[in-house]
N, C-alpha and C positions, 0 to 999 in steps of 0.2 A: 504494500500499500503506499510506503514511504517513496519507494522509486517512482510511482505514478505522481504522486504529489509534486516531487522534483521535477518530472517532466513537464507537467503542466505550468509550472512557475517559469521553468525555462523557455517553454513556447511562448507563454505571454510575454516575456521579456524581449525575445526575439521579435514577436510582432511589434511591440512598442518601438523597438529599435528601427526596424524597417520602416515602419510609418514616419519617424523623425528623419531618417535619411531621404525618404522621398520628399518630404516638406523641405528640407535643407536644398535639395537638388531643384525642385520647382522655384524656391526663392532665388537660387542663382540664376536660374534661366530668365526669370522675369527681370532682375536687376540687369543681366547682360543685355537682354532685349531693349530695355529702357536706355542704357548706355549707347547702343547702336542707334537707336531712334533719335537720341539728343545729338550725336554727332552727325548723323545724316541730315536733321534739320539744320545745324549750323553750316554745313556744307552747301546745302541747297540755298540758304539765306545769303551766303558769301557768293554764290554763283549769280549771274545775271549778265545783262548786256555790258559790255565794256564801254561802249560809247554809242549813244543815240544821236549825237551831232555829227553828220557826215560830212558837213562843210566846214570842219575845224581846220583844215589845212588848205594853203594856199598853193596852187599849182606852181612849179618851178618855171621861171622865164625862160 
């Protein structure tokens, strides 16, 4: 009977550990995705037309 109780306690602990590791992995993925999205937004914001004024330069004589 004692072996069965030890087995049940060990099984419960393994299940709790597995769930905790899944949550940690999910949190890492979410943080990584948020950082990627932030970097992408900054790059998108930095990009744009270089110049809209096409008459800025005078032709050489």
